[in-house]
DRENZANU-253854 format. One record per residue (C-alpha): residue number from 0; chain; residue in three letters; x, y, z. Coordinates in Angstrom, 2 decimals, decimal comma. Layout:
N
  num  cadena  residuo        u        v        w
  NUM       A      ALA        X        Y        Z
...
END
This chain:
285
  num  cadena  residuo        u        v        w
    0       A      MET   184,25   145,71   217,27
    1       A      SER   183,25   149,55   216,96
    2       A      LYS   180,08   149,55   215,06
    3       A      GLY   178,21   152,95   215,50
    4       A      HIS   181,59   154,89   215,31
    5       A      GLU   181,23   156,31   211,93
    6       A      THR   179,02   157,07   209,15
    7       A      GLY   179,78   157,84   205,38
    8       A      HIS   179,55   156,46   201,81
    9       A      HIS   180,04   152,83   201,33
   10       A      GLY   180,50   152,83   197,52
   11       A      ASP   183,46   151,69   195,66
   12       A      LYS   186,18   149,50   197,26
   13       A      PRO   189,28   151,81   197,99
   14       A      GLU   192,42   151,03   195,97
   15       A      ALA   195,37   149,45   197,70
   16       A      PRO   198,00   151,73   199,29
   17       A      ASP   201,77   151,38   198,50
   18       A      ARG   203,39   148,36   199,89
   19       A      LEU   204,79   148,77   203,33
   20       A      PRO   208,93   148,54   203,13
   21       A      LEU   208,67   145,92   206,02
   22       A      PRO   205,67   143,40   207,00
   23       A      VAL   203,49   144,44   209,87
   24       A      VAL   200,48   142,89   211,97
   25       A      ASP   196,74   143,81   211,86
   26       A      ASN   196,28   143,01   215,40
   27       A      HIS   192,42   143,31   215,41
   28       A      THR   190,03   142,37   212,59
   29       A      HIS   186,64   140,95   212,29
   30       A      LEU   186,41   138,53   209,17
   31       A      ASP   182,88   137,11   210,37
   32       A      ILE   181,40   140,57   210,05
   33       A      ALA   179,93   142,34   207,01
   34       A      ARG   178,71   145,78   206,79
   35       A      ASP   175,52   147,27   205,03
   36       A      GLY   174,01   144,10   203,67
   37       A      ALA   177,20   143,29   202,16
   38       A      PRO   178,31   139,58   201,91
   39       A      LEU   181,08   138,24   204,16
   40       A      PRO   184,49   138,55   203,05
   41       A      ASP   186,17   136,01   201,56
   42       A      VAL   189,26   135,07   203,99
   43       A      ARG   191,65   134,16   201,40
   44       A      GLN   191,04   137,08   199,53
   45       A      VAL   191,33   139,30   202,40
   46       A      ILE   194,64   137,57   203,53
   47       A      ASP   196,13   137,77   200,00
   48       A      GLU   195,07   141,50   199,53
   49       A      ALA   196,54   142,41   202,71
   50       A      THR   199,89   140,33   202,32
   51       A      ALA   200,29   141,93   198,79
   52       A      VAL   200,89   145,50   200,61
   53       A      GLY   202,91   144,16   203,43
   54       A      VAL   200,23   143,01   206,01
   55       A      ASP   201,23   139,52   206,34
   56       A      ARG   199,72   138,45   209,67
   57       A      MET   196,41   139,19   211,27
   58       A      VAL   194,46   138,60   214,32
   59       A      GLN   191,04   137,73   213,86
   60       A      ILE   188,69   138,52   216,91
   61       A      GLY   185,36   136,74   217,33
   62       A      CYS   183,38   138,64   220,08
   63       A      ASP   180,17   136,75   220,40
   64       A      LEU   179,72   132,98   220,42
   65       A      PRO   178,92   132,48   216,51
   66       A      GLY   182,10   134,65   215,83
   67       A      ALA   184,32   132,83   218,42
   68       A      ARG   183,20   129,54   216,85
   69       A      PHE   183,96   131,08   213,38
   70       A      THR   187,53   132,19   214,71
   71       A      VAL   188,43   128,96   216,00
   72       A      GLU   187,82   127,21   212,59
   73       A      VAL   189,51   130,00   210,44
   74       A      VAL   192,71   130,13   212,37
   75       A      ASP   193,17   126,39   211,68
   76       A      GLN   192,76   126,97   207,95
   77       A      HIS   194,89   129,96   207,30
   78       A      PRO   198,67   130,04   208,93
   79       A      GLU   198,64   133,92   208,68
   80       A      LEU   195,66   133,97   211,26
   81       A      LEU   195,65   133,96   215,23
   82       A      GLY   192,68   134,35   216,97
   83       A      GLY   190,84   136,09   219,84
   84       A      VAL   187,56   134,97   221,54
   85       A      ALA   185,57   136,76   223,92
   86       A      ILE   181,79   137,81   224,85
   87       A      HIS   181,73   141,62   223,89
   88       A      PRO   180,64   144,04   226,33
   89       A      ASN   177,55   145,05   224,45
   90       A      GLU   176,62   141,14   224,32
   91       A      ALA   177,06   140,56   228,11
   92       A      PRO   173,64   142,27   229,48
   93       A      ALA   171,51   140,66   226,93
   94       A      LEU   172,94   137,26   227,72
   95       A      HIS   172,79   137,92   231,39
   96       A      GLU   169,10   138,81   231,00
   97       A      ARG   168,44   135,49   229,53
   98       A      GLY   170,36   133,67   232,10
   99       A      GLU   172,81   132,69   229,41
  100       A      LEU   176,13   134,54   230,56
  101       A      GLN   177,60   131,78   232,33
  102       A      SER   177,06   129,25   229,70
  103       A      ALA   178,40   131,79   227,14
  104       A      TRP   181,47   132,04   229,30
  105       A      ASP   181,95   128,37   229,52
  106       A      GLU   182,02   128,05   226,06
  107       A      ILE   184,61   131,00   225,67
  108       A      GLU   186,75   129,25   227,92
  109       A      GLN   186,66   125,88   225,84
  110       A      LEU   187,16   127,99   222,75
  111       A      ALA   190,09   129,80   224,39
  112       A      SER   192,12   126,64   224,87
  113       A      HIS   192,81   126,45   221,13
  114       A      PRO   196,65   126,80   220,78
  115       A      ARG   196,20   129,24   217,80
  116       A      VAL   193,80   131,62   219,88
  117       A      ARG   196,45   133,80   221,79
  118       A      VAL   193,66   136,66   222,89
  119       A      ILE   190,96   136,73   225,41
  120       A      GLY   189,06   139,67   223,88
  121       A      GLU   187,75   142,10   222,75
  122       A      THR   186,13   142,60   226,35
  123       A      GLY   185,84   145,37   228,43
  124       A      LEU   183,23   148,16   228,92
  125       A      ASP   181,00   150,22   226,55
  126       A      TYR   178,88   152,88   227,92
  127       A      PHE   177,78   154,14   224,65
  128       A      ARG   175,56   151,46   223,40
  129       A      THR   174,44   149,86   226,90
  130       A      GLY   172,67   152,01   229,65
  131       A      PRO   172,96   152,05   233,25
  132       A      GLU   171,06   148,82   233,60
  133       A      GLY   173,79   146,97   231,72
  134       A      VAL   176,70   148,24   233,72
  135       A      ALA   176,82   145,40   236,29
  136       A      ALA   176,86   142,77   233,62
  137       A      GLN   179,48   144,25   231,58
  138       A      GLN   181,71   144,90   234,50
  139       A      ASP   181,03   141,12   235,91
  140       A      SER   181,86   139,92   232,19
  141       A      PHE   185,11   142,05   232,12
  142       A      ARG   186,37   140,97   235,40
  143       A      TRP   185,83   137,02   234,17
  144       A      HIS   187,60   137,79   231,19
  145       A      ILE   190,61   139,28   232,81
  146       A      ASP   190,81   136,18   235,08
  147       A      LEU   190,73   134,06   232,16
  148       A      ALA   193,54   135,74   230,30
  149       A      LYS   195,65   135,20   233,40
  150       A      ARG   194,61   131,70   233,93
  151       A      THR   195,55   130,94   230,45
  152       A      GLY   198,39   133,21   229,89
  153       A      LYS   196,99   134,86   226,74
  154       A      ALA   196,93   138,59   225,94
  155       A      LEU   193,82   140,45   226,80
  156       A      GLN   192,20   142,81   224,25
  157       A      ILE   190,18   145,56   225,79
  158       A      HIS   187,10   147,47   224,15
  159       A      ASP   186,65   151,10   226,04
  160       A      ARG   184,10   153,20   224,70
  161       A      ASP   183,03   156,11   227,15
  162       A      SER   184,32   153,99   230,00
  163       A      HIS   187,84   155,01   230,48
  164       A      ASP   187,93   155,60   234,26
  165       A      ASP   186,09   152,25   234,91
  166       A      VAL   188,36   150,29   232,52
  167       A      LEU   191,60   151,59   234,33
  168       A      ARG   190,02   150,96   237,72
  169       A      ILE   188,85   147,41   237,35
  170       A      LEU   192,12   146,60   235,65
  171       A      LYS   193,86   147,89   238,87
  172       A      GLU   191,32   145,98   241,02
  173       A      GLU   191,85   142,76   239,32
  174       A      GLY   195,42   143,00   238,26
  175       A      ALA   196,09   143,22   234,64
  176       A      PRO   197,66   140,17   232,51
  177       A      ASP   201,10   140,58   231,70
  178       A      LYS   200,02   141,40   228,01
  179       A      THR   197,22   143,84   228,07
  180       A      VAL   195,99   145,62   224,90
  181       A      LEU   194,10   148,91   224,68
  182       A      HIS   192,11   147,91   221,45
  183       A      CYS   191,33   151,21   219,33
  184       A      PHE   192,86   153,20   221,86
  185       A      SER   190,41   156,26   222,14
  186       A      GLY   191,82   158,05   225,30
  187       A      ASP   193,38   161,47   225,62
  188       A      ILE   197,11   161,96   226,44
  189       A      SER   196,51   161,66   230,21
  190       A      MET   195,14   157,98   229,89
  191       A      ALA   197,78   157,26   227,42
  192       A      ARG   200,54   158,23   230,05
  193       A      GLU   198,94   156,17   232,62
  194       A      CYS   198,55   153,06   230,35
  195       A      ILE   202,23   153,56   229,38
  196       A      GLU   203,22   153,67   233,20
  197       A      ARG   201,17   150,30   233,58
  198       A      GLY   202,93   148,65   230,80
  199       A      TYR   199,85   148,28   228,59
  200       A      PHE   200,09   148,03   224,82
  201       A      LEU   198,26   150,80   222,92
  202       A      SER   196,55   149,73   219,64
  203       A      PHE   195,89   152,34   217,15
  204       A      ALA   193,03   152,03   214,15
  205       A      GLY   191,90   154,29   211,18
  206       A      THR   190,46   157,00   213,69
  207       A      VAL   194,21   158,18   214,40
  208       A      THR   193,92   159,52   210,64
  209       A      PHE   190,76   161,35   211,14
  210       A      LYS   190,68   165,24   210,68
  211       A      ASN   189,13   165,62   213,77
  212       A      ALA   191,18   163,21   216,21
  213       A      ARG   194,01   165,73   217,03
  214       A      PRO   193,45   164,59   220,94
  215       A      LEU   194,17   161,00   219,88
  216       A      ARG   197,27   162,08   217,77
  217       A      ASN   198,47   163,79   220,76
  218       A      ALA   198,15   160,84   222,90
  219       A      LEU   199,75   158,46   220,16
  220       A      SER   202,64   161,43   220,16
  221       A      ILE   203,85   160,00   223,57
  222       A      VAL   203,47   156,30   223,06
  223       A      PRO   207,11   154,41   223,12
  224       A      LEU   207,58   152,44   219,98
  225       A      GLU   207,79   149,37   222,35
  226       A      GLN   204,23   149,73   223,22
  227       A      VAL   202,55   150,47   220,07
  228       A      LEU   200,22   148,26   217,89
  229       A      VAL   198,23   148,93   214,84
  230       A      GLU   194,82   147,70   213,72
  231       A      THR   191,88   147,88   211,31
  232       A      ASP   188,74   147,03   213,56
  233       A      ALA   187,70   145,95   210,02
  234       A      PRO   185,09   146,23   208,55
  235       A      TYR   184,78   149,53   210,73
  236       A      LEU   186,94   152,58   211,02
  237       A      THR   188,42   152,57   207,59
  238       A      PRO   191,29   155,38   207,70
  239       A      SER   191,42   158,50   205,45
  240       A      PRO   190,86   159,11   202,99
  241       A      HIS   188,72   156,49   202,57
  242       A      ARG   186,54   157,17   205,75
  243       A      GLY   183,08   155,57   205,59
  244       A      ALA   184,18   152,89   203,21
  245       A      VAL   184,28   149,23   204,30
  246       A      ASN   187,56   148,49   205,89
  247       A      ALA   190,00   145,55   205,50
  248       A      PRO   193,36   144,97   206,54
  249       A      TYR   194,88   145,74   203,32
  250       A      LEU   194,24   149,47   204,22
  251       A      VAL   196,57   149,28   207,35
  252       A      PRO   199,58   150,81   205,58
  253       A      LEU   197,47   154,25   205,47
  254       A      THR   197,15   154,22   209,23
  255       A      VAL   200,95   153,05   209,78
  256       A      ARG   202,14   155,97   207,73
  257       A      ALA   200,03   158,39   209,49
  258       A      MET   201,33   156,89   212,85
  259       A      ALA   204,96   157,36   211,68
  260       A      GLY   204,38   161,11   210,97
  261       A      VAL   202,81   161,73   214,49
  262       A      LEU   205,52   159,77   216,18
  263       A      ASN   208,30   161,57   214,20
  264       A      VAL   209,95   158,28   213,16
  265       A      ASP   210,13   156,77   209,68
  266       A      VAL   207,80   154,23   208,28
  267       A      PRO   210,34   151,32   208,70
  268       A      ALA   210,93   152,00   212,37
  269       A      VAL   207,16   151,74   212,93
  270       A      CYS   206,78   148,57   211,01
  271       A      ARG   209,62   147,00   212,96
  272       A      ALA   208,02   147,95   216,20
  273       A      VAL   204,52   146,68   215,43
  274       A      SER   205,83   143,28   213,95
  275       A      ASP   208,29   142,95   217,13
  276       A      ASN   205,44   143,83   219,71
  277       A      SER   202,84   141,75   218,17
  278       A      GLU   204,97   138,73   218,46
  279       A      ARG   205,84   139,59   221,90
  280       A      VAL   202,19   139,89   222,81
  281       A      PHE   200,58   137,07   220,66
  282       A      GLY   203,81   134,75   220,33
  283       A      PRO   204,98   133,57   216,97
  284       A      TRP   202,51   132,89   214,16
END
């Protein structure tokens, strides 16, 4: 979840892009979140519109307790969806202050036992919206989620905003799970290189299409196809040329095509890699 990353006009719904030649996975979307006073998305409509352009599988991420409960319900109702549950790093300090963080972790652990919940996340660190007073609670929560991912054998999805060094340090100290995903990767080429060496998966959102994102495209350019994923982070981070509009999984093809250009491979190659990597990380749908 990346609320606060962007501004822009939220008028008409963007038109559907051309269908991808092969199916892909949106590995990080928020069907429980609405933007700017809009109604919550209709889950069936979201899935149908995405499937029509080749995005036939999605991972719904619930990163607070209401969102995690929603996730467990919706993945049971729709076979196109798998789920992820966690306490977002921006939620952890407030829960800690109220003395509710442990009970929140307990519920997340219980929800994570659902067989269609395949992700612990998004967890991690966010120093943009949380000041120094919240860092300790964020780091404690991140370490707890890393441990849960390892105990359950599920993938870890990491939110990293203005906190690159500490994210990498804590992953090294705790020992990263076998399947670790840097959601909405925002690091530079040197961070990408370190993540690649450690065997992490790097997931790219619509930000990689933004005009001012050359450092991010430089980072993507060195990622092996075997370690690349794509996502919307919907309803945020809508790819160009619709930046600022409400995002949804049906817009993934715009990001996939941009990634193919950066990686200097054809679009089917990116589609195959994203699909194969997603099933390696999350298991079969």
